[in-house]
Phi, psi and omega in degrees: 000319182295320181298319177296319180290325176297323178296323181286341181293343176293330180248339181246082182291348182287341181253001188298316181295316180296322181290318178295325177294319179291323180293336178298328183258015183295333181291324177224075186288151174243177179299320181296327178291319178297319177297322180295319178293320176298324179295322179295317178301318178294322177300314181296326180296322184258006181248130177293163176298154175287146181281189178286147180249149169279157184309316182295324177296317180297323178292320176298315179298318178299319179293320177296317178298316178298320178297319180292324177293322177296318179296321176295317181292323178298316180294319181294316179293330178291335173295335177267007177088009177264121183250140178233150174272239178280144175243130182277129175244118181263126179234131182257008176264114183295329179288321178294322179294317179294325177294319183289324183273331188256109179297338180295326182284346180296332177293333177278347185243033180294335181284344178279124185254073183246000000 
């Protein structure tokens, strides 16, 4: 089930964080993890596909995806005793940076599910 959901995260960025969190516990799953995966499948069943993105939105989504991956890697490495402070994320899209930094612009991007 996790493998199928990981495949979907390439096109469904709205489930990426939850799927990566479930994949983290794949080695020793519990009943609660199975329930979480079933909840994700139910969410997918009743949620329409994401629409087309403009280039700035795609760059913002890519930055958000990279951020969630960095947080996952940071948590995974902390399990091995490696601790990190702040991690620098470089983004070269000025529009994506302005959307991320300016809360006023968030009202224009309510349709982005990142």
